[in-house]
C-alpha positions, 0 to 999 in steps of 0.5 A: 426906225424902219425895222420897228415900223415893219415889226409893228405892222407884222404884229398888227397883221398877226393879231388881226388874222388870229381874231378872224380865224377864231370866228367861223361861218354861220352854219345852216341846218335843221334841228333834229334833237333838242335837250333842255337843261331842267328849269334853265334857258340852256341845253343843247341842240343837234342840227343836221347840216347839208352842205350847199352844192355849187353848180360848177363843182362836181366833186363836192360831197353832198352828204349831210352831217349832224353837229351838236351845239351847246346853248348857254344862257348868254347865247342870243336867240332870235326868231327870223321871219319874212323874205330875204330883203324884208326880214325881221328879228325878234327875241326868242326863248329856248322853248322856241327851238323845236325839231324840224325848225331851220336854224342859223348857228353863229359860233366862235371857237373860243366863246362857243355858240354866240347866236342862233337864228330860228327860221321856218322849216323848209317844206318837203317836196311832194312826189307824184306817184 
């Protein structure tokens, strides 16, 4: 009986760890290219992702990379506005995805892109010459 109970716990742990492994962290970046399928609310976006530089890690790579995400009609699109604590989300359409917009892409390895949150584009700093 103890062995069966132990095997039950091991099985539950194995299943829960594979479910967590399928979900990945949301990726933040800026849209560099938008391609919409003709007449549909689907297509693909190319996002420039710049890794966050942690203060204590001097060996961190700061090179940005571009990733392409396939947006389907089942992907949830939202527009996010407001400050960190007072954000509001509203439904969006594929046409709202524009070059230069900031996005947060949540994806799942099995299902693909689950949701895309459109944020304001970050303002470029002006350099005084």
